[in-house]
Each structure stands twice: as C-alpha cells, then as structure tokens.
MIFI-310212 format. One record per residue (C-alpha): x, y, z; residue in three letters. Coordinates in steps of 0.05 Angstrom, whole numbers, m for minus. Layout:
BEGIN
{east X; north Y; up Z; type ala}
...
//
This chain:
BEGIN
{east m199; north m664; up 405; type met}
{east m269; north m688; up 421; type gln}
{east m287; north m702; up 494; type gln}
{east m348; north m740; up 519; type glu}
{east m384; north m703; up 575; type val}
{east m444; north m727; up 615; type pro}
{east m514; north m711; up 590; type gly}
{east m584; north m742; up 590; type gln}
{east m619; north m787; up 541; type asp}
{east m692; north m779; up 521; type ala}
{east m714; north m822; up 579; type ala}
{east m678; north m778; up 629; type gly}
{east m618; north m824; up 639; type gly}
{east m546; north m807; up 629; type ala}
{east m523; north m801; up 557; type ala}
{east m458; north m779; up 525; type pro}
{east m453; north m709; up 496; type ala}
{east m398; north m682; up 452; type thr}
{east m358; north m622; up 475; type arg}
{east m309; north m589; up 429; type arg}
{east m241; north m571; up 459; type ser}
{east m194; north m524; up 422; type leu}
{east m126; north m494; up 440; type ser}
{east m119; north m419; up 443; type gly}
{east m81; north m421; up 377; type gly}
{east m138; north m458; up 344; type gln}
{east m187; north m407; up 371; type val}
{east m145; north m351; up 339; type val}
{east m145; north m385; up 272; type val}
{east m219; north m401; up 274; type ala}
{east m236; north m328; up 290; type gln}
{east m191; north m303; up 234; type leu}
{east m228; north m348; up 185; type val}
{east m294; north m320; up 210; type arg}
{east m268; north m250; up 197; type glu}
{east m257; north m268; up 124; type gly}
{east m181; north m266; up 128; type ile}
{east m150; north m310; up 74; type thr}
{east m75; north m299; up 77; type his}
{east m21; north m296; up 130; type ala}
{east 53; north m282; up 121; type phe}
{east 107; north m303; up 170; type thr}
{east 176; north m325; up 191; type val}
{east 155; north m379; up 241; type pro}
{east 175; north m372; up 314; type gly}
{east 168; north m414; up 376; type glu}
{east 128; north m362; up 414; type ser}
{east 67; north m373; up 368; type phe}
{east 72; north m447; up 353; type leu}
{east 0; north m452; up 377; type gly}
{east m23; north m410; up 319; type val}
{east 19; north m449; up 269; type leu}
{east m11; north m514; up 296; type glu}
{east m80; north m483; up 289; type gly}
{east m65; north m470; up 216; type leu}
{east m43; north m541; up 202; type ala}
{east m80; north m586; up 251; type gly}
{east m141; north m630; up 243; type pro}
{east m187; north m577; up 273; type his}
{east m168; north m526; up 219; type arg}
{east m230; north m488; up 197; type glu}
{east m238; north m457; up 128; type gly}
{east m180; north m437; up 85; type thr}
{east m126; north m390; up 109; type leu}
{east m64; north m392; up 65; type arg}
{east 2; north m386; up 103; type leu}
{east 62; north m359; up 64; type val}
{east 130; north m370; up 97; type ala}
{east 177; north m313; up 80; type thr}
{east 252; north m303; up 86; type arg}
{east 248; north m242; up 132; type his}
{east 193; north m212; up 175; type glu}
{east 202; north m146; up 139; type gly}
{east 182; north m181; up 75; type gly}
{east 123; north m213; up 109; type ala}
{east 98; north m146; up 135; type ala}
{east 106; north m113; up 66; type phe}
{east 67; north m170; up 34; type met}
{east 11; north m163; up 85; type ala}
{east 8; north m88; up 74; type glu}
{east 6; north m95; up m2; type ala}
{east m47; north m149; up 3; type phe}
{east m89; north m102; up 46; type gly}
{east m81; north m44; up m3; type gln}
{east m105; north m86; up m61; type leu}
{east m163; north m120; up m27; type thr}
{east m182; north m71; up 28; type gln}
{east m185; north m131; up 74; type arg}
{east m132; north m142; up 126; type pro}
{east m81; north m196; up 117; type ala}
{east m41; north m223; up 176; type val}
{east 33; north m219; up 189; type cys}
{east 60; north m260; up 246; type leu}
{east 126; north m253; up 282; type gly}
{east 158; north m280; up 344; type thr}
{east 168; north m239; up 407; type arg}
{east 215; north m179; up 407; type ala}
{east 263; north m196; up 350; type val}
{east 209; north m217; up 301; type gly}
{east 165; north m159; up 321; type ala}
{east 224; north m111; up 310; type ala}
{east 232; north m137; up 240; type asn}
{east 157; north m128; up 227; type leu}
{east 161; north m55; up 249; type ala}
{east 178; north m27; up 180; type ile}
{east 115; north m57; up 151; type gly}
{east 72; north m33; up 209; type ile}
{east 96; north 38; up 197; type his}
{east 84; north 31; up 123; type thr}
{east 13; north 7; up 135; type ala}
{east 0; north 65; up 182; type arg}
{east 24; north 118; up 133; type gln}
{east m14; north 85; up 76; type asp}
{east m78; north 75; up 117; type ser}
{east m78; north 1; up 102; type thr}
{east m117; north m50; up 144; type pro}
{east m69; north m101; up 172; type met}
{east m69; north m149; up 231; type leu}
{east m2; north m160; up 266; type val}
{east 1; north m221; up 311; type leu}
{east 63; north m229; up 354; type val}
{east 80; north m282; up 406; type gly}
{east 100; north m263; up 477; type gln}
{east 135; north m297; up 535; type val}
{east 91; north m337; up 583; type lys}
{east 50; north m296; up 631; type arg}
{east 87; north m320; up 693; type ala}
{east 154; north m301; up 663; type trp}
{east 138; north m229; up 645; type arg}
{east 178; north m176; up 680; type gly}
{east 240; north m220; up 688; type arg}
{east 274; north m200; up 623; type glu}
{east 259; north m270; up 598; type ala}
{east 287; north m294; up 531; type phe}
{east 266; north m244; up 478; type gln}
{east 220; north m207; up 526; type glu}
{east 199; north m136; up 512; type val}
{east 138; north m93; up 524; type asp}
{east 110; north m102; up 454; type gln}
{east 48; north m59; up 463; type val}
{east 90; north m2; up 490; type gly}
{east 146; north m10; up 440; type thr}
{east 116; north m30; up 373; type phe}
{east 45; north m11; up 389; type gly}
{east 63; north 62; up 381; type arg}
{east 70; north 49; up 306; type leu}
{east 1; north 18; up 302; type ala}
{east m70; north 45; up 303; type lys}
{east m85; north 3; up 364; type trp}
{east m47; north m50; up 405; type ala}
{east m65; north m99; up 459; type val}
{east m38; north m159; up 496; type glu}
{east m85; north m216; up 512; type val}
{east m80; north m246; up 581; type asp}
{east m143; north m289; up 583; type asp}
{east m155; north m345; up 532; type pro}
{east m229; north m330; up 535; type leu}
{east m214; north m261; up 506; type glu}
{east m178; north m288; up 444; type leu}
{east m237; north m290; up 397; type ala}
{east m268; north m224; up 420; type pro}
{east m200; north m189; up 416; type thr}
{east m186; north m214; up 345; type ile}
{east m256; north m192; up 325; type his}
{east m247; north m123; up 356; type his}
{east m177; north m116; up 326; type ala}
{east m203; north m130; up 255; type val}
{east m259; north m80; up 265; type ala}
{east m210; north m27; up 286; type ile}
{east m163; north m43; up 228; type ala}
{east m219; north m35; up 178; type arg}
{east m260; north 22; up 209; type gly}
{east m252; north 96; up 200; type gly}
{east m183; north 111; up 173; type arg}
{east m157; north 39; up 164; type pro}
{east m91; north 19; up 194; type gly}
{east m49; north m35; up 226; type pro}
{east m69; north m66; up 293; type val}
{east m21; north m106; up 337; type leu}
{east m43; north m164; up 381; type val}
{east 9; north m193; up 428; type ser}
{east m6; north m263; up 456; type ile}
{east 34; north m300; up 509; type pro}
{east 52; north m370; up 486; type glu}
{east 17; north m404; up 545; type asp}
{east m48; north m368; up 526; type val}
{east m42; north m401; up 458; type leu}
{east m30; north m469; up 490; type glu}
{east m87; north m467; up 540; type glu}
{east m149; north m507; up 520; type arg}
{east m220; north m480; up 517; type leu}
{east m283; north m522; up 518; type asp}
{east m337; north m502; up 469; type asp}
{east m308; north m433; up 454; type pro}
{east m354; north m382; up 424; type ser}
{east m339; north m340; up 363; type phe}
{east m363; north m275; up 332; type leu}
{east m384; north m264; up 261; type glu}
{east m350; north m211; up 219; type ala}
{east m384; north m143; up 216; type ala}
{east m384; north m91; up 161; type asp}
{east m349; north m29; up 188; type pro}
{east m397; north 16; up 149; type gly}
{east m380; north 82; up 118; type arg}
{east m394; north 153; up 141; type pro}
{east m445; north 188; up 96; type val}
{east m444; north 264; up 94; type pro}
{east m504; north 308; up 104; type pro}
{east m530; north 339; up 39; type arg}
{east m518; north 409; up 65; type glu}
{east m444; north 394; up 74; type ala}
{east m440; north 368; up 2; type val}
{east m476; north 431; up m22; type ala}
{east m427; north 475; up 16; type ala}
{east m367; north 442; up m18; type val}
{east m399; north 446; up m87; type leu}
{east m419; north 519; up m80; type ser}
{east m347; north 539; up m64; type arg}
{east m317; north 495; up m118; type leu}
{east m362; north 520; up m174; type leu}
{east m354; north 593; up m153; type ala}
{east m278; north 587; up m158; type ala}
{east m240; north 609; up m220; type arg}
{east m184; north 557; up m215; type arg}
{east m212; north 498; up m176; type pro}
{east m177; north 430; up m175; type val}
{east m189; north 362; up m142; type val}
{east m131; north 329; up m105; type leu}
{east m150; north 256; up m99; type ala}
{east m117; north 206; up m53; type gly}
{east m119; north 135; up m29; type gly}
{east m186; north 143; up 5; type gly}
{east m218; north 144; up m63; type val}
{east m186; north 78; up m80; type leu}
{east m203; north 47; up m13; type arg}
{east m277; north 64; up m21; type ser}
{east m278; north 37; up m93; type gly}
{east m297; north 105; up m119; type ala}
{east m252; north 113; up m179; type ala}
{east m311; north 110; up m228; type ala}
{east m351; north 160; up m185; type glu}
{east m292; north 207; up m185; type leu}
{east m291; north 207; up m261; type val}
{east m366; north 219; up m264; type ala}
{east m361; north 276; up m214; type phe}
{east m302; north 309; up m250; type ala}
{east m339; north 306; up m316; type glu}
{east m405; north 331; up m286; type ala}
{east m372; north 390; up m253; type ala}
{east m317; north 400; up m306; type glu}
{east m263; north 397; up m253; type leu}
{east m191; north 377; up m265; type pro}
{east m159; north 322; up m222; type val}
{east m90; north 315; up m193; type val}
{east m71; north 249; up m161; type ala}
{east m37; north 252; up m93; type ala}
{east 33; north 224; up m89; type trp}
{east 37; north 149; up m102; type arg}
{east m37; north 146; up m120; type arg}
{east m30; north 153; up m196; type pro}
{east m82; north 100; up m210; type asp}
{east m138; north 139; up m175; type val}
{east m159; north 172; up m242; type phe}
{east m148; north 148; up m314; type pro}
{east m85; north 183; up m337; type asn}
{east m109; north 189; up m409; type gln}
{east m171; north 227; up m388; type his}
{east m174; north 300; up m412; type arg}
{east m184; north 323; up m340; type leu}
{east m123; north 288; up m311; type tyr}
{east m66; north 335; up m295; type leu}
{east m14; north 288; up m264; type gly}
{east 9; north 264; up m197; type met}
{east 38; north 308; up m142; type ser}
{east 101; north 296; up m103; type gly}
{east 168; north 266; up m122; type leu}
{east 177; north 258; up m197; type gly}
{east 119; north 304; up m213; type ala}
{east 120; north 344; up m276; type ala}
{east 133; north 418; up m264; type ala}
{east 63; north 434; up m288; type ser}
{east 31; north 396; up m230; type val}
{east 59; north 439; up m174; type arg}
{east 46; north 502; up m214; type leu}
{east m27; north 484; up m225; type arg}
{east m38; north 467; up m151; type leu}
{east m5; north 532; up m130; type ala}
{east m50; north 572; up m177; type glu}
{east m114; north 540; up m150; type ala}
{east m162; north 585; up m112; type asp}
{east m200; north 524; up m87; type ala}
{east m175; north 453; up m75; type ile}
{east m221; north 394; up m60; type leu}
{east m175; north 346; up m22; type ala}
{east m213; north 280; up m22; type ile}
{east m187; north 218; up 12; type gly}
{east m118; north 246; up 25; type thr}
{east m81; north 263; up 89; type arg}
{east m43; north 318; up 53; type leu}
{east 24; north 289; up 68; type ser}
{east 90; north 326; up 65; type glu}
{east 109; north 296; up m3; type ile}
{east 40; north 302; up m34; type ala}
{east 39; north 377; up m17; type thr}
{east 111; north 392; up m38; type phe}
{east 134; north 404; up 33; type gly}
{east 68; north 432; up 58; type tyr}
{east 70; north 487; up 6; type ala}
{east 2; north 466; up m21; type ile}
{east m51; north 493; up m11; type pro}
{east m19; north 561; up m22; type ala}
{east m37; north 621; up 21; type arg}
{east m105; north 646; up 0; type gly}
{east m129; north 579; up m29; type thr}
{east m194; north 552; up m2; type gln}
{east m183; north 481; up 25; type leu}
{east m244; north 435; up 22; type leu}
{east m230; north 369; up 57; type arg}
{east m269; north 305; up 50; type val}
{east m242; north 245; up 88; type asp}
{east m265; north 190; up 135; type val}
{east m225; north 226; up 188; type asp}
{east m211; north 298; up 166; type pro}
{east m188; north 317; up 236; type gly}
{east m137; north 261; up 242; type ala}
{east m79; north 310; up 232; type his}
{east m73; north 381; up 254; type glu}
{east m69; north 418; up 188; type thr}
{east m24; north 477; up 173; type trp}
{east m80; north 504; up 130; type his}
{east m149; north 508; up 163; type asp}
{east m202; north 481; up 115; type pro}
{east m258; north 526; up 93; type ala}
{east m302; north 464; up 96; type val}
{east m285; north 397; up 127; type ala}
{east m332; north 338; up 114; type val}
{east m327; north 271; up 150; type arg}
{east m347; north 223; up 96; type ala}
{east m329; north 162; up 56; type asp}
{east m304; north 185; up m12; type ala}
{east m355; north 145; up m52; type arg}
{east m413; north 167; up m7; type ala}
{east m393; north 239; up m18; type phe}
{east m383; north 233; up m93; type leu}
{east m449; north 197; up m103; type glu}
{east m487; north 252; up m67; type leu}
{east m447; north 306; up m104; type ala}
{east m463; north 276; up m172; type ile}
{east m536; north 277; up m153; type gly}
{east m532; north 349; up m131; type glu}
{east m499; north 370; up m196; type leu}
{east m552; north 339; up m240; type gly}
{east m548; north 342; up m315; type asp}
{east m482; north 375; up m336; type pro}
{east m514; north 398; up m400; type glu}
{east m570; north 435; up m364; type ala}
{east m563; north 511; up m355; type pro}
{east m544; north 537; up m286; type gly}
{east m468; north 536; up m287; type asp}
{east m447; north 595; up m330; type pro}
{east m373; north 586; up m313; type ala}
{east m370; north 515; up m339; type arg}
{east m348; north 534; up m409; type gly}
{east m293; north 578; up m381; type glu}
{east m269; north 522; up m336; type arg}
{east m268; north 474; up m395; type ala}
{east m225; north 521; up m436; type ala}
{east m175; north 530; up m380; type arg}
{east m174; north 455; up m366; type asn}
{east m156; north 441; up m438; type ala}
{east m96; north 489; up m433; type leu}
{east m75; north 457; up m367; type asp}
{east m79; north 388; up m398; type arg}
{east m35; north 410; up m456; type glu}
{east 16; north 438; up m406; type ala}
{east 17; north 372; up m368; type tyr}
{east 25; north 329; up m431; type leu}
{east 82; north 373; up m454; type ala}
{east 117; north 368; up m386; type ala}
{east 107; north 292; up m380; type ser}
{east 124; north 270; up m451; type ala}
{east 177; north 216; up m455; type leu}
{east 243; north 250; up m472; type pro}
{east 290; north 231; up m528; type val}
{east 339; north 185; up m494; type val}
{east 410; north 210; up m502; type pro}
{east 463; north 163; up m528; type leu}
{east 513; north 136; up m478; type gly}
{east 538; north 75; up m442; type glu}
{east 490; north 36; up m398; type gly}
{east 415; north 38; up m391; type val}
{east 374; north 102; up m387; type his}
{east 313; north 94; up m340; type pro}
{east 268; north 131; up m389; type ala}
{east 281; north 78; up m442; type ala}
{east 257; north 25; up m392; type val}
{east 192; north 63; up m380; type val}
{east 182; north 70; up m455; type ala}
{east 186; north m6; up m462; type ala}
{east 138; north m15; up m404; type met}
{east 88; north 33; up m436; type val}
{east 94; north m6; up m500; type glu}
{east 88; north m77; up m472; type gln}
{east 47; north m77; up m408; type leu}
{east m29; north m86; up m412; type pro}
{east m72; north m35; up m378; type asp}
{east m90; north m83; up m321; type asp}
{east m16; north m96; up m304; type ala}
{east 2; north m81; up m232; type ile}
{east 64; north m40; up m220; type leu}
{east 98; north m39; up m152; type thr}
{east 155; north 6; up m134; type thr}
{east 209; north 11; up m82; type asp}
{east 236; north 76; up m53; type ala}
{east 288; north 112; up m94; type gly}
{east 302; north 162; up m148; type asn}
{east 291; north 110; up m203; type phe}
{east 216; north 114; up m188; type ala}
{east 213; north 185; up m213; type gly}
{east 215; north 164; up m286; type trp}
{east 154; north 120; up m279; type ala}
{east 119; north 173; up m236; type ala}
{east 126; north 222; up m293; type arg}
{east 121; north 181; up m356; type tyr}
{east 81; north 118; up m343; type tyr}
{east 6; north 120; up m355; type arg}
{east m45; north 85; up m310; type phe}
{east m114; north 69; up m338; type ser}
{east m147; north 30; up m282; type arg}
{east m152; north 33; up m206; type pro}
{east m115; north m18; up m165; type gly}
{east m56; north m22; up m212; type thr}
{east m2; north 12; up m170; type phe}
{east 30; north m2; up m103; type leu}
{east 84; north 42; up m71; type gly}
{east 97; north 60; up 1; type pro}
{east 85; north 133; up 19; type thr}
{east 130; north 119; up 79; type ser}
{east 189; north 115; up 31; type gly}
{east 208; north 46; up 58; type ala}
{east 263; north 12; up 19; type met}
{east 254; north m62; up 3; type gly}
{east 179; north m57; up m12; type tyr}
{east 178; north m69; up m87; type gly}
{east 189; north m144; up m91; type leu}
{east 146; north m164; up m30; type pro}
{east 92; north m119; up m57; type gly}
{east 94; north m154; up m123; type ala}
{east 90; north m222; up m89; type ile}
{east 26; north m200; up m54; type ala}
{east m2; north m173; up m120; type ala}
{east 12; north m239; up m155; type ala}
{east m24; north m276; up m99; type leu}
{east m85; north m230; up m105; type val}
{east m86; north m229; up m181; type his}
{east m51; north m291; up m206; type pro}
{east m75; north m281; up m278; type gly}
{east m48; north m211; up m287; type arg}
{east 21; north m183; up m304; type arg}
{east 58; north m158; up m242; type val}
{east 121; north m116; up m248; type val}
{east 164; north m92; up m190; type ala}
{east 212; north m34; up m197; type met}
{east 270; north m27; up m149; type ala}
{east 339; north 4; up m145; type gly}
{east 399; north m39; up m130; type asp}
{east 400; north m14; up m58; type gly}
{east 327; north m29; up m43; type gly}
{east 323; north m94; up m81; type phe}
{east 382; north m123; up m44; type ala}
{east 345; north m112; up 22; type met}
{east 291; north m162; up 6; type thr}
{east 316; north m201; up m54; type met}
{east 315; north m266; up m15; type ala}
{east 239; north m264; up m23; type glu}
{east 251; north m285; up m95; type leu}
{east 254; north m355; up m67; type glu}
{east 186; north m343; up m34; type thr}
{east 158; north m325; up m102; type ala}
{east 189; north m387; up m134; type val}
{east 163; north m433; up m80; type arg}
{east 93; north m404; up m84; type glu}
{east 92; north m413; up m160; type gly}
{east 81; north m340; up m176; type leu}
{east 92; north m302; up m241; type arg}
{east 123; north m233; up m233; type leu}
{east 179; north m190; up m262; type val}
{east 228; north m149; up m221; type ala}
{east 264; north m92; up m256; type leu}
{east 328; north m75; up m219; type val}
{east 355; north m6; up m235; type phe}
{east 428; north m14; up m217; type asp}
{east 471; north 49; up m213; type asn}
{east 517; north 22; up m158; type arg}
{east 497; north 74; up m108; type met}
{east 444; north 97; up m59; type tyr}
{east 421; north 148; up m110; type gly}
{east 372; north 190; up m71; type thr}
{east 422; north 204; up m15; type ile}
{east 477; north 215; up m66; type arg}
{east 434; north 268; up m98; type met}
{east 426; north 305; up m32; type his}
{east 501; north 300; up m20; type gln}
{east 516; north 328; up m89; type glu}
{east 468; north 386; up m75; type asp}
{east 497; north 402; up m6; type gly}
{east 570; north 382; up m6; type ala}
{east 594; north 349; up m71; type pro}
{east 665; north 347; up m45; type asp}
{east 645; north 307; up 16; type arg}
{east 607; north 248; up m14; type val}
{east 609; north 189; up 34; type val}
{east 572; north 124; up 46; type gly}
{east 532; north 123; up m18; type thr}
{east 576; north 82; up m66; type asp}
{east 559; north 8; up m71; type leu}
{east 596; north m51; up m99; type gly}
{east 572; north m92; up m159; type pro}
{east 522; north m148; up m153; type ile}
{east 503; north m195; up m210; type asp}
{east 428; north m194; up m197; type phe}
{east 414; north m240; up m256; type ala}
{east 459; north m292; up m225; type ala}
{east 426; north m282; up m157; type val}
{east 358; north m294; up m189; type ala}
{east 383; north m358; up m221; type thr}
{east 411; north m382; up m155; type ala}
{east 344; north m372; up m122; type leu}
{east 307; north m410; up m176; type gly}
{east 282; north m351; up m216; type ala}
{east 297; north m328; up m287; type arg}
{east 354; north m279; up m292; type gly}
{east 367; north m230; up m349; type leu}
{east 420; north m176; up m356; type arg}
{east 413; north m112; up m397; type val}
{east 474; north m69; up m412; type asp}
{east 445; north m17; up m461; type asp}
{east 379; north 11; up m484; type asp}
{east 373; north m31; up m547; type asp}
{east 368; north m94; up m506; type glu}
{east 310; north m71; up m462; type ile}
{east 249; north m89; up m504; type pro}
{east 271; north m161; up m517; type glu}
{east 291; north m173; up m445; type ala}
{east 226; north m145; up m418; type leu}
{east 185; north m187; up m467; type ala}
{east 224; north m250; up m447; type glu}
{east 213; north m236; up m373; type ala}
{east 139; north m223; up m383; type leu}
{east 132; north m289; up m420; type asp}
{east 167; north m329; up m366; type ser}
{east 125; north m379; up m327; type glu}
{east 170; north m365; up m267; type his}
{east 191; north m303; up m229; type pro}
{east 241; north m264; up m270; type ala}
{east 292; north m210; up m255; type val}
{east 317; north m161; up m306; type val}
{east 383; north m131; up m283; type his}
{east 387; north m62; up m314; type leu}
{east 458; north m36; up m312; type arg}
{east 443; north 38; up m312; type cys}
{east 487; north 95; up m331; type asp}
{east 501; north 128; up m262; type pro}
{east 498; north 197; up m293; type arg}
{east 423; north 195; up m292; type trp}
{east 416; north 211; up m218; type leu}
{east 343; north 229; up m220; type ser}
{east 289; north 247; up m270; type val}
{east 312; north 320; up m264; type asp}
{east 385; north 312; up m246; type arg}
{east 448; north 289; up m281; type glu}
{east 507; north 270; up m237; type leu}
{east 556; north 327; up m235; type gly}
{east 507; north 378; up m263; type ser}
//
C-alpha cells in the first residue's frame, strides 16, 4: 500500500511525500528476488501466509515461480535438485513443525550433497512461544541440526538482512542448506520504506602456487597415480578443466559415487565411478594407487568402499573448498583449500606443454592407463541378457544408451536397480545426472521435475524402484499441472530389494518386511493425468521407451522386472 506522509514543497511549505509500506512477507519475497532466486517449492501452510501473499500480491517484485507440491518431502527434493543443477539456491517452504518435519529428508539430502538451498518455515506467533502452541516446536534446535546454519527471526527489520546472510552462507564455502524460521506475526507486521541488500558473489578460494606445485610433484613422481573427482568439480563448473588437466598430466580419472558426469565416460582416461554398482576394476585400481588426488569430494563412506580407500601406504592429496570439514581416517600428505576450477587452472599452467620434455614417466603412465581402460571397459560392458520371464534391468539400460541423447538428464532414486545404470550407462556431459548420496528414497521423480523446470527443452528420465517411486508418485500430478515433459522408469520387483539383498546375505531363512504387493503404476499415472505404459518383457522395452520419450506429457513406464535380478551382482537365491 502507498501512504502519504508530510513533506515540504519547493517553497518550503508542506507537500505530500510517498512512503512505501510492505508486510514482512513482502519484504522476504523482495529480498529473495534481489538474491536472484527464481523458484520456490511448497505445500502451503497458514504459518507463512504472509510469504504466499507476498508472492501473489500487487507489490510483487520480479519473477519468483512458486510450485505447489503434493508433499513437503517432494518440495525439498525439488529444491535440492534445482540447486544441484544451477548452483543457485532454490527455496522450499513448509509450515511449522509438521511441514518442517516433512522437509527434513530434503535438508539432509542437500547437506550430504553440498547443495545450496534455502528452507523457510513458519513459526507460531512470538507471544505464544513456549506454551506448546498449535504445531509449536523449537525448529532451530530440532531441524537446524540437519542444516549448515539455522536462525529464527524475531525482528521484522532483520528479515532482509537475515535472508541475505542465509543465502550467502548457503552458497559460500562448502554449499549447503540453511533454515530460516519466521513467526507468523513477524510476516504480518508492516515496515515503512524497508531497505534491501543486493546479492553478493561468494567468491572462490584460490590456492597458492606452491601448494599446487606440491600436489603436482607428488602426483607426477608416483607410479600409479589416479584422480578421484567429486561434486566440487561440477559445482565449480570445472569439468572441461579436469579433462584438460588429466590430458596434460596423463592422469586417469575415477568419478566419486553418484558423480558419473564429472568426466566424459568415453574418454580414454576415464576408469569408472566408485561406490555402489561400480565395476570390479574400479576398486582394484583405487586400491593399487600410490597417490590419489581427491578433488572436490568429501570421501564419503560409499565413495571409498567403506573407508577402505585410500589404502594404507597411499599418498592422499586433497583439494577442496573445505578440506578440513571432516576428520579423515587417512591424513593427507597435502591438503589444499581451493575451488576445484581455480586449482585446475593453475595446475594446467604449471604443467605447461604436455609434449615438451621434462616428464620422463609420462609414456609409462600412458601405457598403464591404456591397460586400466581396457580392464574397465571389459568389466562394464553390457552383458548378454539371459532369457526369462519379466524385464531384466540391463535390457532397460541398453535401450537408454541407444535412445537417449547425450544431453539427456538422468535422475535416480535409491535402490539396487540403480546399479545397472551406474555400471553400464555412459555420460558424456556434466550436469546430466542427479542422485542423492544420502540414499534417500523418493528422490527420483521430484529430481526429474526440477530438471525439467531448469532445462525444459531437454529429455529428462527418472529411474526408481517400486518402493521409492510409491513414496513420491503423487508428484506426477505436479509435473502434469506444471506442463513438464519427463519420463519415469519404474523398476518393479515387488520388494524392497536392497534390504532383501542384505537379508538374503545374513539370514535367508528369516526374510521379513521386504515383500510388497502389486501396484499398477501405469494406471496410477493415467489417473494422475500422465501417460502410462506397461512393459512385461525385454522385447517391449525399446518401443515403450520411444513412445514415452515422444510424449508431450509426463510418462511412466512400468517395468515388471523379474525379481531374480536382485542387484547388478546378485541373483535371488544365489
């Protein structure tokens, strides 16, 4: 609203002056727009009606697209995936306590994936706190533990500065989720002529040249060096620099778990992805290394095969924006605090012309790299699919390799089905894969929705098991309502396959809680306004996938899998 306040005219007499009055919710939205945030995902709640009104009212500034979802968990997954693809935070909003609890799975996912994300949650009115009011909880103390930083705003004048600071924390250093809790009366209170802050570039740490030289000297002196590249390379936009560095130094590259798009898989120096679904040659090559350059990776449990890598006696060379963020079980010989691209640019300069003399071991490394590449290709070649009833996951991946363009974006849920794509699919470009390193089920479809919003002109394919897909399948309606094109491949073996595998390993005579009943996922898709297709055997896969990819609407391909194929390395009952 506009208010007239007293002023003076040119002659010194009283004259009207215009003063701008905004609600706290409008201030929040205006500051978000100034921070360059373009998307927000939510299940609306009464505790943050002020923000919703700010998104829709006459004082709305700029463009901030609000996507209403079917569950807060889906909203948080979408915000996380959006942040991974753009390296800019998206917003997920939830109501106090119950909404925040549902957002928690996405907050944890963003933390483990080092994704910038802004979580806004409503709170009870300031005067009602401490009375166990309706849906009251200490949100900073409860959910803030999952985040990189958390705060509750008590003063409406602090709304804009707090949002500005929160975005800076989410983007700076090792990115992550930030939670801002706002009492509903703070969002309702009006401010006259509020001030705002302009977005700031978080910058990137640049390493000293002597640190770069120390890493290079150890790498080039090693007999079996290897690079383990993680999400920090993708976040810094350094995929091309990594290729140039690997070629200049003749160094092989292994992608950290769920970062297969960090290096072109067809490149002669690529040796596969570590972690679940990895070809046997990957772990063997990492174990044989006498020096590992771990760049942009937190060396997670899965990426290091249960902290078995680096092996005893291996020199660990760490380059990361925060190399000391985790106490490591393996003290690095050199630890460099640096943005991946900044480090690689300096390293390429230090290496100079790869054809120039000065690296007598280069030819020997090249010969060993060629042998290692042959071993990886042999271990990751698509197998001959055995005959049998139902769909074999390898046949699905074969159809994907054949039909998907190299800029297609693949998202994956948690589950054993993902192992086939991890081993046999080939990624050519960065930014073409999304998968939670937290192992969160339900991620695949919401991740694909975010990918379709970011890149509406590209093919987007979600992979999920029947267990994980059922957790967020209502978001199909979100995709339909938003007019998005995407394909969801549902690998249905009527069980929680990963847990069943562990039960079969430990106590096959005491299997419990892992069998699931049948769901007609194609019919569910149709009921939600999407295209539904059902596949019962391998011969039907290519045509069904092509039809789904050609659809102008979201499409679900229900793959009725043979339950024998428990994982990429295990057959049920073997």
